[in-house]
N, C-alpha and C positions, 0 to 999 in steps of 0.2 A: 479472610477473603483476599485474593490477589488483586493488585492494582491494575487498572486498565490503562492502555497507552495506545496512541495513534501517532504516527510519524508523518512529517511533511515530505513533499516530493524530493527535496534536495537530499534527504537522508537516503531514500531508496536509490536515487541516481548515483550517489557515492558508493553505495553497496554494490549495485549492479555493474557499474562501469569501472570502478577503481578499487573495489574491495575495501573501501573505507567503512568505518563504523561497525564492521561485522562483529568484532569482539564485544563492543558496547551493547549492541542489539541482542546478541546471543546471551549475554550475561543477565539480561532482564529476566526476572522471575515474575513477569506480568502477562496479562492477557492482551494480545495485540489485536487491534482493529485496523481496518483499512477504510479511509474516507473516500467516498465516491469522487470528489473533485481531485484528489491525489491520483486515483486510478486513471481518471480522465487525462490528467496532465502527462502521466506516464505513457498512455496510449498515443497521445499527440506527438510525443518525442520518439516513439518506437521507429527504428529503422531496420528494415529487412525481416525476413521470415523467422530467423532465429530469435530475435527480440520479441516478435509477435507471439511465437510459441511459448517463450518464457513468461510473458505477461498472461497468457491464457492459463497456464498451469498455476502461476502465482495467484491470480485473482480467483480461480475456481476453489482454491483452498479456503479463502476467506468466505466465499459464498456458501460452501459446504458447511462451514462452522458457524454460519449466520453472524459473521463479524464484518460484513461490508456495510458501512454506515451510509445510507442514502438520505440526502436532504428532503424534507417535505416541501412540496411546491409552495406552500404558503410562506416558507422562510426565504424564498427567492424573490419575493415582491417587497419593495420598499415603500 
């Protein structure tokens, strides 16, 4: 069974904006998940239509594969 992995926002920002970490991420033989708070942070930082379109395509892939991890409301209450 392949290992599961989720990346923090700074990794995606490095990949999207500067091409950083691309080889490291590509080399993973793991199942990638996207955490909803990370997606939210990416949306908050999106500037312009091109970035919005990119995030739409990017997030739709995770939704289609059922790999978008959404927190349960009960975990948000302390």
